[in-house]
C-alpha positions in Angstrom: 92.9 6.1 -21.8 91.6 6.1 -18.6 91.1 9.5 -16.9 89.5 10.5 -13.7 86.5 12.0 -13.0 85.3 14.2 -10.4 81.6 12.9 -10.3 80.2 9.8 -11.6 79.9 9.9 -15.4 76.8 9.4 -17.4 76.5 5.3 -18.3 76.4 6.7 -22.4 79.7 8.5 -22.1 81.3 5.2 -21.5 83.5 4.1 -24.8 83.7 0.6 -24.1 82.9 -1.8 -20.9 85.4 -4.3 -20.5 84.6 -7.6 -18.7 86.9 -8.4 -16.0 85.4 -11.3 -14.2 82.5 -13.7 -14.6 81.2 -16.7 -12.3 77.7 -18.0 -13.1 75.5 -15.3 -14.2 77.4 -12.6 -12.4 79.8 -10.5 -14.6 81.6 -7.7 -13.7 82.8 -4.8 -16.4 85.1 -1.9 -15.9 84.7 1.1 -18.0 87.5 1.6 -20.8 87.9 5.4 -20.4 87.5 6.1 -16.4 89.2 4.9 -13.6 87.1 3.7 -10.7 84.0 3.0 -12.6 82.3 -0.9 -12.7 79.0 -2.1 -14.2 77.5 -5.5 -12.4 75.1 -7.7 -14.3 73.4 -10.1 -12.3 71.1 -12.4 -14.2 67.7 -10.6 -15.2 68.7 -7.9 -12.7 69.0 -4.1 -14.0 72.6 -3.6 -14.3 74.4 -1.9 -11.2 76.9 0.7 -11.2 79.7 1.7 -9.0 81.8 4.9 -9.3 84.6 6.4 -7.1 87.7 5.5 -5.0 85.6 3.0 -2.6 84.0 1.4 -6.0 86.0 -1.7 -6.0 85.3 -2.6 -2.4 81.6 -2.1 -3.0 81.3 -3.6 -6.1 83.0 -6.8 -4.6 80.6 -6.5 -2.0 77.3 -6.7 -4.1 78.9 -9.5 -5.9 79.7 -11.4 -3.1 76.1 -11.1 -1.7 75.0 -12.4 -5.4 77.5 -15.5 -5.7 79.1 -16.2 -2.2 82.6 -16.4 -1.3 83.7 -16.8 -4.8 83.2 -13.2 -5.1 86.0 -12.1 -3.5 88.2 -13.1 -6.7 86.8 -10.2 -8.4 90.0 -8.0 -7.9 92.5 -10.7 -7.4 94.8 -9.9 -10.4 
């Protein structure tokens, strides 16, 4: 069950990261137990985390920077 957090949760407090998008070497994950908390991995780069009510928008922008226009499909569901 997902809950809303007042401040950015620690990465270790996430019970599971569910993959919601992948294209080439970019993968986007959503936290299993928090709303609006995303992780993006891109190749050998360190994972980047996004949290908050604009997290989806910042996450999508980051993915578009990495892979181009195909990144706009991250939240198309």
